[in-house]
N, C-alpha and C positions, 0 to 999 in steps of 0.2 A: 242260664249259666250251667255248665256241666258240674257234676258232683265233684267236690274237692278231693284231692289225693291226700289222705291222712297217712297212709302207710304205703311203702313201695319197696319191693324186694330187689336187691342187687346181689347176685351170687347167693351165698348161703346166709346172708344177713337181711333183716327187715329194718328199714329206716322209717322213723316217725317224724312227720311234718306237723308240729303242734303250734307254731307261731310264725308270723311273717315279720315280726319286730326284731330289731337288732340294736346292739350298742355300738356297732361299727358300721361304716359305709365303705367297705373295702373296694378299692378301685378295680380289683381283679374279679370281684364277684359277678357272675353272669346276670344277676337280677338288676345290677346297676348299669348293665349294658343292653338292657331290653329283653332278656331271656329269663324265664322262670322254669325252664325245663332241665331235667336231669335224667339222662339215659332214656329219653322218650316220655318221662312222666312230667306232667304239668303240675307244678307245686303252688300254683296260685290258690290263695285262701280267701274266700269271700267273707268268712268269719273264722274265729279261732275255735277249733273243735273242743267239745266237752270231754271230761274223763271217760264217761260211758261210751262216747263215740270213738274215742281213741282205742279203748279196750276192745270194742267190737271189731275195729279194723285190724287188730293184732291176731285175734283168734288164739290158737294154741302156740304160746311162745317157744315151746320146746321143738317146734318144727324148724327153728332157725339156730344157727351157730350163736347168734346174739341179736338182740333188739337194740337199735341205735337211735337215740334222740339226736336228730340232725336237722333236716329240712333246709329252708332258706331263711331261717330266723335263728335267734339265740334261745335255745330251749330253757335255760335257767331264768329267763325273764318271766316264765310261767312256772315258777318254782313249786308252788303248791300242787299244780296239776302234774308236773314231772314226778314229784315224790309219790303222789297217789298212784299213778300209772306204773312207775318203776316198782313200787311195792307189790302191786298186783302181779307183775311179770315174775318177780322173785318168788312170790308165794306159790306160783304155779310151775316152778322149776326152770324158769328162763334165765338167761344171762343178759345183763344190762350194760350198755356203754353210753356215755354222754359225750358228744362232740361239742365243745364249748370254746368261747373266746377267753375264758379265764377271768372274767370281770364280775362274776356273781357276787363276791364279797363286797366289792366296791358299790355295785348297784343296790344291794339289799342292806348295806351299811352294818353288816354283821358277818360272822364266820358261818357260812352255810355248809361247809365241808362235813361236819359231824352228821348232818341230816342226809347228805348225799351218801355218806359212807355206810348208812344202814341199808341202802337198796341199790347201790351202783357198784358194779364189779370193776369197771374200767373208765378212765377219763382220757379223752384225746383233746389236748389244749393247743389252740392255734397261737403259737409264739410268733411266727412269721417274720421276725427280724432280730438282729443282734443288738440293736440299740434303739433309743426312743425316736431319733430323727427318721430312721428308715421305717420304723413301725408307723409313725404318724403319716408319713408320705403315702404308704400303701393302704393302711387300715382306716385312716381318717376317723379316729375315735371321737365320740361326743363328749367324753369325760376327760378332764386333764389328768396327766400322770398315769394314763392307762397302762403304759408299758411296765412301769414299776409294779402296778397292781397285778399284772399277769405273772411277773416273776415271783411276787410274794405268794400268789395262789399256787404256783408250781412247787414252791418250797414247802408249803404247808400240806398240800394234797396227799403225799404218801403216808402221812400219819393216820389217814382215815380210809384211803382207798388203795388196794393192793397194786393195781396196774395203772400207772400214770405215764402218759406219753406226750411229749411236746412235739409239735410238728412245725415245719417251715416249708415253703414252696420254692423249689429250685426253678429258676427261670424269671424271677422278679428282679428288676434292676436294683443293684446295690445290696441285695441280700447275700450275706456270707454264711453259707450252710455250715461250714466248719465251726464258725463262731457261735452259731445257734446251737449246734450240738454240744459245744463246750458249756454253754449256759445251762442246758438240760442236765448234763453230767454233774455239774457243780451243785445241782439241786436234787441229785439222786433220783432222777426220773429218766425214762427211756426217751429216745429221739427217733423220729421218723421223717425222712425226706419225702416230701410230696412233689408231684409233677403238676405244673400249671395246666389247668383245664381238665385234669383227670379226677373223676369223682368215683368213690367206692373202692 
């Protein structure tokens, strides 16, 4: 089996692939359509990398505009690893962003935002829908009331992290981008419209 892709550059950013687990089974996610490739990088993980392996795959974080925890899994499911690696990046002058489904507080059964706030510069939260029905249709969450949990996470995040952005994908049936933007504005966070099948 070829060596796992732990880090992969797209433009000026370096993305980190630290887990293949996720709290969602999004119908639009390429991995549920038989593909684990992003921009030519195979993100298949035979096992989850250790903090030293992730740190080695980063090198000098200041070479990049930011280092992004992303991959084909939910990075906050490996919260301890994420915090350790993010702290390493910050200590060496790098900038950290976490792309997340916004369900960390629900999964860990506590508020993890104060911990993220110590080592994360920016959060990009996948809102993906304007209501629970559309969210459940596209994101297929394992946990009940996940949509409400995402909204709560978005509302609390700015207290701890300076840059918080909610995102939604334009092109998914039933998704009202204007309504998604309104939900973000009401929670004092930024909004970014994403395009279907465009990564990076």
